[in-house]
Structures are given as C-alpha cells and as structure tokens.
Biopython code that builds the backbone (N, CA, C, O; Angstrom):
import numpy as np
from Bio.PDB.StructureBuilder import StructureBuilder

atoms = [
    (1, "MET", "N", (11.234, -9.214, 27.036)),
    (1, "MET", "CA", (12.453, -8.724, 26.426)),
    (1, "MET", "C", (13.349, -9.893, 26.023)),
    (1, "MET", "O", (14.127, -9.786, 25.075)),
    (2, "LYS", "N", (13.240, -10.995, 26.735)),
    (2, "LYS", "CA", (14.073, -12.159, 26.441)),
    (2, "LYS", "C", (13.837, -12.643, 25.006)),
    (2, "LYS", "O", (14.783, -13.007, 24.308)),
    (3, "HIS", "N", (12.571, -12.648, 24.568)),
    (3, "HIS", "CA", (12.246, -13.118, 23.214)),
    (3, "HIS", "C", (12.934, -12.256, 22.157)),
    (3, "HIS", "O", (13.486, -12.783, 21.191)),
    (4, "LYS", "N", (12.905, -10.940, 22.333)),
    (4, "LYS", "CA", (13.540, -10.045, 21.364)),
    (4, "LYS", "C", (15.046, -10.286, 21.324)),
    (4, "LYS", "O", (15.645, -10.298, 20.248)),
    (5, "GLU", "N", (15.659, -10.477, 22.495)),
    (5, "GLU", "CA", (17.097, -10.743, 22.542)),
    (5, "GLU", "C", (17.430, -12.038, 21.813)),
    (5, "GLU", "O", (18.419, -12.097, 21.083)),
    (6, "ASN", "N", (16.620, -13.074, 22.001)),
    (6, "ASN", "CA", (16.845, -14.349, 21.311)),
    (6, "ASN", "C", (16.699, -14.188, 19.804)),
    (6, "ASN", "O", (17.470, -14.776, 19.046)),
    (7, "SER", "N", (15.721, -13.401, 19.358)),
    (7, "SER", "CA", (15.519, -13.171, 17.927)),
    (7, "SER", "C", (16.715, -12.468, 17.314)),
    (7, "SER", "O", (17.160, -12.815, 16.220)),
    (8, "ILE", "N", (17.233, -11.477, 18.028)),
    (8, "ILE", "CA", (18.394, -10.739, 17.524)),
    (8, "ILE", "C", (19.606, -11.650, 17.458)),
    (8, "ILE", "O", (20.342, -11.624, 16.472)),
    (9, "LEU", "N", (19.826, -12.459, 18.494)),
    (9, "LEU", "CA", (20.960, -13.390, 18.486)),
    (9, "LEU", "C", (20.829, -14.386, 17.345)),
    (9, "LEU", "O", (21.812, -14.679, 16.665)),
    (10, "TRP", "N", (19.628, -14.911, 17.128)),
    (10, "TRP", "CA", (19.390, -15.861, 16.039)),
    (10, "TRP", "C", (19.693, -15.204, 14.699)),
    (10, "TRP", "O", (20.352, -15.796, 13.845)),
    (11, "GLY", "N", (19.206, -13.970, 14.518)),
    (11, "GLY", "CA", (19.417, -13.263, 13.254)),
    (11, "GLY", "C", (20.875, -12.960, 12.995)),
    (11, "GLY", "O", (21.354, -13.116, 11.872)),
    (12, "VAL", "N", (21.590, -12.527, 14.025)),
    (12, "VAL", "CA", (23.013, -12.222, 13.870)),
    (12, "VAL", "C", (23.781, -13.498, 13.545)),
    (12, "VAL", "O", (24.712, -13.475, 12.740)),
    (13, "TYR", "N", (23.395, -14.611, 14.166)),
    (13, "TYR", "CA", (24.035, -15.898, 13.898)),
    (13, "TYR", "C", (23.927, -16.258, 12.422)),
    (13, "TYR", "O", (24.875, -16.789, 11.844)),
    (14, "PHE", "N", (22.784, -15.976, 11.809)),
    (14, "PHE", "CA", (22.578, -16.305, 10.404)),
    (14, "PHE", "C", (23.024, -15.202, 9.460)),
    (14, "PHE", "O", (22.746, -15.266, 8.262)),
    (15, "GLY", "N", (23.710, -14.191, 9.978)),
    (15, "GLY", "CA", (24.311, -13.182, 9.118)),
    (15, "GLY", "C", (23.500, -11.925, 8.903)),
    (15, "GLY", "O", (23.879, -11.090, 8.081)),
    (16, "PHE", "N", (22.393, -11.760, 9.616)),
    (16, "PHE", "CA", (21.600, -10.543, 9.487)),
    (16, "PHE", "C", (22.020, -9.575, 10.580)),
    (16, "PHE", "O", (22.304, -9.983, 11.705)),
    (17, "ASN", "N", (22.057, -8.288, 10.245)),
    (17, "ASN", "CA", (22.464, -7.329, 11.273)),
    (17, "ASN", "C", (21.308, -7.018, 12.216)),
    (17, "ASN", "O", (20.142, -7.261, 11.903)),
    (18, "GLU", "N", (21.656, -6.482, 13.366)),
    (18, "GLU", "CA", (20.671, -6.245, 14.422)),
    (18, "GLU", "C", (19.565, -5.290, 13.995)),
    (18, "GLU", "O", (18.408, -5.492, 14.362)),
    (19, "SER", "N", (19.892, -4.259, 13.232)),
    (19, "SER", "CA", (18.855, -3.309, 12.819)),
    (19, "SER", "C", (17.860, -3.962, 11.861)),
    (19, "SER", "O", (16.673, -3.639, 11.893)),
    (20, "ALA", "N", (18.327, -4.874, 11.014)),
    (20, "ALA", "CA", (17.413, -5.583, 10.106)),
    (20, "ALA", "C", (16.448, -6.450, 10.901)),
    (20, "ALA", "O", (15.255, -6.487, 10.600)),
    (21, "ILE", "N", (16.951, -7.142, 11.909)),
    (21, "ILE", "CA", (16.103, -8.017, 12.714)),
    (21, "ILE", "C", (15.060, -7.203, 13.468)),
    (21, "ILE", "O", (13.908, -7.625, 13.573)),
    (22, "SER", "N", (15.441, -6.051, 13.990)),
    (22, "SER", "CA", (14.494, -5.243, 14.755)),
    (22, "SER", "C", (13.399, -4.666, 13.863)),
    (22, "SER", "O", (12.347, -4.273, 14.366)),
    (23, "MET", "N", (13.623, -4.605, 12.537)),
    (23, "MET", "CA", (12.621, -4.077, 11.612)),
    (23, "MET", "C", (11.611, -5.141, 11.169)),
    (23, "MET", "O", (10.600, -4.802, 10.554)),
    (24, "LEU", "N", (11.861, -6.403, 11.465)),
    (24, "LEU", "CA", (10.951, -7.465, 11.049)),
    (24, "LEU", "C", (9.652, -7.379, 11.838)),
    (24, "LEU", "O", (9.640, -6.939, 12.987)),
    (25, "ASN", "N", (8.569, -7.801, 11.214)),
    (25, "ASN", "CA", (7.325, -7.922, 11.967)),
    (25, "ASN", "C", (6.645, -9.233, 11.590)),
    (25, "ASN", "O", (6.911, -9.813, 10.537)),
    (26, "TYR", "N", (5.769, -9.680, 12.470)),
    (26, "TYR", "CA", (5.129, -10.978, 12.278)),
    (26, "TYR", "C", (4.252, -11.015, 11.038)),
    (26, "TYR", "O", (4.122, -12.063, 10.407)),
    (27, "ARG", "N", (3.652, -9.895, 10.681)),
    (27, "ARG", "CA", (2.793, -9.858, 9.496)),
    (27, "ARG", "C", (3.607, -10.192, 8.246)),
    (27, "ARG", "O", (3.180, -11.003, 7.424)),
    (28, "GLN", "N", (4.784, -9.567, 8.102)),
    (28, "GLN", "CA", (5.638, -9.845, 6.944)),
    (28, "GLN", "C", (6.062, -11.307, 6.930)),
    (28, "GLN", "O", (6.067, -11.944, 5.877)),
    (29, "LEU", "N", (6.416, -11.836, 8.085)),
    (29, "LEU", "CA", (6.829, -13.240, 8.157)),
    (29, "LEU", "C", (5.675, -14.172, 7.807)),
    (29, "LEU", "O", (5.875, -15.196, 7.154)),
    (30, "HIS", "N", (4.469, -13.819, 8.243)),
    (30, "HIS", "CA", (3.297, -14.637, 7.919)),
    (30, "HIS", "C", (3.024, -14.613, 6.414)),
    (30, "HIS", "O", (2.766, -15.656, 5.813)),
    (31, "TYR", "N", (3.080, -13.437, 5.810)),
    (31, "TYR", "CA", (2.874, -13.335, 4.367)),
    (31, "TYR", "C", (3.933, -14.142, 3.622)),
    (31, "TYR", "O", (3.623, -14.843, 2.659)),
    (32, "PHE", "N", (5.181, -14.040, 4.069)),
    (32, "PHE", "CA", (6.270, -14.819, 3.463)),
    (32, "PHE", "C", (5.951, -16.311, 3.536)),
    (32, "PHE", "O", (6.103, -17.030, 2.548)),
    (33, "TRP", "N", (5.513, -16.770, 4.693)),
    (33, "TRP", "CA", (5.212, -18.189, 4.892)),
    (33, "TRP", "C", (4.096, -18.649, 3.953)),
    (33, "TRP", "O", (4.195, -19.725, 3.362)),
    (34, "VAL", "N", (3.037, -17.851, 3.809)),
    (34, "VAL", "CA", (1.915, -18.236, 2.945)),
    (34, "VAL", "C", (2.344, -18.248, 1.480)),
    (34, "VAL", "O", (1.962, -19.151, 0.736)),
    (35, "VAL", "N", (3.129, -17.265, 1.056)),
    (35, "VAL", "CA", (3.620, -17.253, -0.330)),
    (35, "VAL", "C", (4.516, -18.466, -0.565)),
    (35, "VAL", "O", (4.409, -19.118, -1.604)),
    (36, "ALA", "N", (5.391, -18.775, 0.381)),
    (36, "ALA", "CA", (6.278, -19.934, 0.235)),
    (36, "ALA", "C", (5.468, -21.226, 0.170)),
    (36, "ALA", "O", (5.783, -22.120, -0.616)),
    (37, "LYS", "N", (4.438, -21.326, 0.985)),
    (37, "LYS", "CA", (3.604, -22.526, 1.029)),
    (37, "LYS", "C", (2.803, -22.708, -0.256)),
    (37, "LYS", "O", (2.688, -23.823, -0.763)),
    (38, "THR", "N", (2.251, -21.618, -0.783)),
    (38, "THR", "CA", (1.411, -21.717, -1.978)),
    (38, "THR", "C", (2.207, -21.627, -3.272)),
    (38, "THR", "O", (1.763, -22.112, -4.313)),
    (39, "GLY", "N", (3.394, -21.002, -3.208)),
    (39, "GLY", "CA", (4.215, -20.845, -4.404)),
    (39, "GLY", "C", (3.708, -19.774, -5.348)),
    (39, "GLY", "O", (4.109, -19.714, -6.511)),
    (40, "SER", "N", (2.808, -18.915, -4.831)),
    (40, "SER", "CA", (2.188, -17.921, -5.705)),
    (40, "SER", "C", (1.674, -16.737, -4.888)),
    (40, "SER", "O", (1.063, -16.913, -3.834)),
    (41, "ILE", "N", (1.930, -15.542, -5.386)),
    (41, "ILE", "CA", (1.379, -14.340, -4.745)),
    (41, "ILE", "C", (-0.148, -14.359, -4.849)),
    (41, "ILE", "O", (-0.841, -14.044, -3.881)),
    (42, "VAL", "N", (-0.668, -14.725, -6.015)),
    (42, "VAL", "CA", (-2.122, -14.725, -6.234)),
    (42, "VAL", "C", (-2.816, -15.688, -5.275)),
    (42, "VAL", "O", (-3.806, -15.323, -4.640)),
    (43, "ARG", "N", (-2.301, -16.918, -5.164)),
    (43, "ARG", "CA", (-2.922, -17.890, -4.249)),
    (43, "ARG", "C", (-2.778, -17.460, -2.792)),
    (43, "ARG", "O", (-3.683, -17.667, -1.984)),
    (44, "ALA", "N", (-1.635, -16.862, -2.464)),
    (44, "ALA", "CA", (-1.439, -16.358, -1.100)),
    (44, "ALA", "C", (-2.466, -15.265, -0.797)),
    (44, "ALA", "O", (-3.036, -15.221, 0.293)),
    (45, "CYS", "N", (-2.694, -14.388, -1.770)),
    (45, "CYS", "CA", (-3.667, -13.308, -1.589)),
    (45, "CYS", "C", (-5.073, -13.855, -1.375)),
    (45, "CYS", "O", (-5.836, -13.326, -0.567)),
    (46, "GLU", "N", (-5.408, -14.910, -2.098)),
    (46, "GLU", "CA", (-6.725, -15.533, -1.925)),
    (46, "GLU", "C", (-6.876, -16.069, -0.509)),
    (46, "GLU", "O", (-7.926, -15.898, 0.110)),
    (47, "GLN", "N", (-5.837, -16.716, 0.008)),
    (47, "GLN", "CA", (-5.895, -17.263, 1.368)),
    (47, "GLN", "C", (-5.903, -16.168, 2.424)),
    (47, "GLN", "O", (-6.592, -16.279, 3.439)),
    (48, "LEU", "N", (-5.135, -15.112, 2.182)),
    (48, "LEU", "CA", (-5.007, -14.035, 3.163)),
    (48, "LEU", "C", (-6.114, -12.993, 3.043)),
    (48, "LEU", "O", (-6.293, -12.156, 3.927)),
    (49, "ASN", "N", (-6.856, -13.055, 1.935)),
    (49, "ASN", "CA", (-7.908, -12.081, 1.663)),
    (49, "ASN", "C", (-7.336, -10.661, 1.558)),
    (49, "ASN", "O", (-7.886, -9.709, 2.112)),
    (50, "LEU", "N", (-6.227, -10.547, 0.839)),
    (50, "LEU", "CA", (-5.538, -9.274, 0.646)),
    (50, "LEU", "C", (-5.255, -9.067, -0.836)),
    (50, "LEU", "O", (-5.388, -9.993, -1.635)),
    (51, "THR", "N", (-4.865, -7.851, -1.197)),
    (51, "THR", "CA", (-4.510, -7.566, -2.587)),
    (51, "THR", "C", (-3.070, -8.003, -2.861)),
    (51, "THR", "O", (-2.258, -8.124, -1.944)),
    (52, "ALA", "N", (-2.775, -8.235, -4.126)),
    (52, "ALA", "CA", (-1.414, -8.608, -4.529)),
    (52, "ALA", "C", (-0.437, -7.485, -4.199)),
    (52, "ALA", "O", (0.706, -7.746, -3.824)),
    (53, "GLN", "N", (-0.877, -6.253, -4.334)),
    (53, "GLN", "CA", (-0.020, -5.108, -4.033)),
    (53, "GLN", "C", (0.402, -5.118, -2.559)),
    (53, "GLN", "O", (1.556, -4.824, -2.247)),
    (54, "THR", "N", (-0.510, -5.447, -1.666)),
    (54, "THR", "CA", (-0.198, -5.489, -0.235)),
    (54, "THR", "C", (0.814, -6.577, 0.073)),
    (54, "THR", "O", (1.824, -6.321, 0.728)),
    (55, "VAL", "N", (0.549, -7.789, -0.394)),
    (55, "VAL", "CA", (1.429, -8.920, -0.085)),
    (55, "VAL", "C", (2.793, -8.728, -0.723)),
    (55, "VAL", "O", (3.818, -8.911, -0.067)),
    (56, "SER", "N", (2.812, -8.366, -1.982)),
    (56, "SER", "CA", (4.086, -8.198, -2.670)),
    (56, "SER", "C", (4.893, -7.051, -2.073)),
    (56, "SER", "O", (6.119, -7.131, -1.999)),
    (57, "GLY", "N", (4.219, -5.987, -1.649)),
    (57, "GLY", "CA", (4.908, -4.870, -1.006)),
    (57, "GLY", "C", (5.540, -5.267, 0.317)),
    (57, "GLY", "O", (6.659, -4.857, 0.625)),
    (58, "GLN", "N", (4.824, -6.063, 1.096)),
    (58, "GLN", "CA", (5.365, -6.507, 2.385)),
    (58, "GLN", "C", (6.527, -7.485, 2.197)),
    (58, "GLN", "O", (7.483, -7.468, 2.972)),
    (59, "ILE", "N", (6.447, -8.333, 1.178)),
    (59, "ILE", "CA", (7.563, -9.243, 0.875)),
    (59, "ILE", "C", (8.781, -8.419, 0.457)),
    (59, "ILE", "O", (9.905, -8.726, 0.854)),
    (60, "SER", "N", (8.561, -7.383, -0.339)),
    (60, "SER", "CA", (9.669, -6.511, -0.762)),
    (60, "SER", "C", (10.319, -5.814, 0.428)),
    (60, "SER", "O", (11.543, -5.702, 0.487)),
    (61, "LEU", "N", (9.509, -5.345, 1.376)),
    (61, "LEU", "CA", (10.060, -4.715, 2.580)),
    (61, "LEU", "C", (10.868, -5.715, 3.400)),
    (61, "LEU", "O", (11.918, -5.373, 3.945)),
    (62, "LEU", "N", (10.381, -6.944, 3.486)),
    (62, "LEU", "CA", (11.104, -7.989, 4.216)),
    (62, "LEU", "C", (12.435, -8.281, 3.538)),
    (62, "LEU", "O", (13.461, -8.399, 4.207)),
    (63, "GLU", "N", (12.424, -8.399, 2.214)),
    (63, "GLU", "CA", (13.666, -8.633, 1.473)),
    (63, "GLU", "C", (14.650, -7.479, 1.669)),
    (63, "GLU", "O", (15.850, -7.703, 1.825)),
    (64, "ALA", "N", (14.142, -6.253, 1.661)),
    (64, "ALA", "CA", (15.013, -5.086, 1.850)),
    (64, "ALA", "C", (15.612, -5.076, 3.252)),
    (64, "ALA", "O", (16.789, -4.757, 3.421)),
    (65, "ALA", "N", (14.814, -5.420, 4.253)),
    (65, "ALA", "CA", (15.306, -5.439, 5.633)),
    (65, "ALA", "C", (16.390, -6.490, 5.816)),
    (65, "ALA", "O", (17.357, -6.273, 6.545)),
    (66, "LEU", "N", (16.226, -7.633, 5.150)),
    (66, "LEU", "CA", (17.198, -8.724, 5.280)),
    (66, "LEU", "C", (18.356, -8.592, 4.304)),
    (66, "LEU", "O", (19.422, -9.169, 4.517)),
    (67, "GLY", "N", (18.149, -7.829, 3.231)),
    (67, "GLY", "CA", (19.198, -7.651, 2.235)),
    (67, "GLY", "C", (19.404, -8.859, 1.341)),
    (67, "GLY", "O", (20.495, -9.072, 0.813)),
    (68, "VAL", "N", (18.345, -9.657, 1.170)),
    (68, "VAL", "CA", (18.428, -10.850, 0.316)),
    (68, "VAL", "C", (17.131, -11.002, -0.476)),
    (68, "VAL", "O", (16.078, -10.523, -0.058)),
    (69, "ASP", "N", (17.221, -11.678, -1.630)),
    (69, "ASP", "CA", (16.022, -12.068, -2.366)),
    (69, "ASP", "C", (15.505, -13.350, -1.736)),
    (69, "ASP", "O", (16.264, -14.303, -1.560)),
    (70, "LEU", "N", (14.228, -13.386, -1.395)),
    (70, "LEU", "CA", (13.651, -14.561, -0.747)),
    (70, "LEU", "C", (13.045, -15.537, -1.740)),
    (70, "LEU", "O", (12.933, -16.728, -1.449)),
    (71, "PHE", "N", (12.652, -15.046, -2.911)),
    (71, "PHE", "CA", (12.013, -15.894, -3.913)),
    (71, "PHE", "C", (12.665, -15.698, -5.271)),
    (71, "PHE", "O", (13.216, -14.640, -5.574)),
    (72, "GLN", "N", (12.587, -16.746, -6.079)),
    (72, "GLN", "CA", (12.962, -16.640, -7.486)),
    (72, "GLN", "C", (11.803, -17.191, -8.299)),
    (72, "GLN", "O", (11.116, -18.120, -7.874)),
    (73, "ARG", "N", (11.596, -16.616, -9.459)),
    (73, "ARG", "CA", (10.513, -17.047, -10.328)),
    (73, "ARG", "C", (10.978, -18.239, -11.160)),
    (73, "ARG", "O", (12.017, -18.184, -11.817)),
    (74, "VAL", "N", (10.198, -19.308, -11.121)),
    (74, "VAL", "CA", (10.464, -20.509, -11.914)),
    (74, "VAL", "C", (9.182, -20.792, -12.685)),
    (74, "VAL", "O", (8.224, -21.352, -12.152)),
    (75, "GLY", "N", (9.188, -20.390, -13.957)),
    (75, "GLY", "CA", (7.951, -20.479, -14.735)),
    (75, "GLY", "C", (6.931, -19.526, -14.136)),
    (75, "GLY", "O", (7.178, -18.325, -14.023)),
    (76, "ARG", "N", (5.787, -20.071, -13.755)),
    (76, "ARG", "CA", (4.739, -19.245, -13.142)),
    (76, "ARG", "C", (4.741, -19.346, -11.626)),
    (76, "ARG", "O", (3.911, -18.726, -10.961)),
    (77, "ARG", "N", (5.661, -20.117, -11.078)),
    (77, "ARG", "CA", (5.715, -20.313, -9.627)),
    (77, "ARG", "C", (6.826, -19.494, -8.991)),
    (77, "ARG", "O", (7.792, -19.106, -9.649)),
    (78, "LEU", "N", (6.669, -19.243, -7.715)),
    (78, "LEU", "CA", (7.731, -18.634, -6.923)),
    (78, "LEU", "C", (8.342, -19.728, -6.062)),
    (78, "LEU", "O", (7.626, -20.488, -5.411)),
    (79, "GLU", "N", (9.648, -19.804, -6.061)),
    (79, "GLU", "CA", (10.339, -20.759, -5.198)),
    (79, "GLU", "C", (11.284, -19.991, -4.294)),
    (79, "GLU", "O", (11.853, -18.972, -4.684)),
    (80, "MET", "N", (11.439, -20.497, -3.085)),
    (80, "MET", "CA", (12.348, -19.845, -2.149)),
    (80, "MET", "C", (13.779, -19.993, -2.623)),
    (80, "MET", "O", (14.168, -21.026, -3.168)),
    (81, "THR", "N", (14.557, -18.943, -2.406)),
    (81, "THR", "CA", (15.984, -19.017, -2.709)),
    (81, "THR", "C", (16.673, -19.769, -1.580)),
    (81, "THR", "O", (16.102, -19.955, -0.505)),
    (82, "GLU", "N", (17.888, -20.193, -1.831)),
    (82, "GLU", "CA", (18.627, -20.929, -0.795)),
    (82, "GLU", "C", (19.466, -20.007, 0.024)),
    (82, "GLU", "O", (20.156, -20.451, 0.941)),
]
sb = StructureBuilder()
sb.init_structure("model")
sb.init_model(0)
sb.init_chain("A")
sb.init_seg("    ")
for serial, (resi, resn, name, xyz) in enumerate(atoms, 1):
    if name == "N":
        sb.init_residue(resn, " ", resi, " ")
    sb.init_atom(name, np.array(xyz, "f"), 0.0, 1.0, " ", f" {name:<3s}", serial, name[0])
structure = sb.get_structure()
C-alpha cells in the first residue's frame, strides 16, 4: 500500500488529481515510454508486437486520465510535450 500512496503523492505534487493517478496502469506507462523512445507509433508497435490501434488507444486513455496531451506531431515524428 505504501507504493500506491507514494504514487498518489507524487502525482498530486505534479498537479494531477488523485482519481487520475489511481486510473494509471503500468501497461499504458510502458507504451508511452516506448513511443517516446522511438518517436513513432509505428516503430513502437513493431517493438511491442501490437497494433497501432492498441497503442494509440492506450496513449489516448493515458492522456485523458492525466488531462494533458503527451505528444505533439513534428513532421512525421512524435515528440513529447513539455
């Protein structure tokens, strides 16, 4: 339980509400990390062995839970927002 409490405190510190933090899951965070690392949904899908619909849908759910856009399109690449 200590880990969950720390996650909620961390999220609230950075401006996310408690209900948004409790809705996060490791799969969404992992997909986010791979997309950020590769700069592309397609390349992330190749590494994760998943469809673009799955990865993009999970990123959208993560963005909705946090209430922020996580990526912006720059040409053909995705870059993280600040």
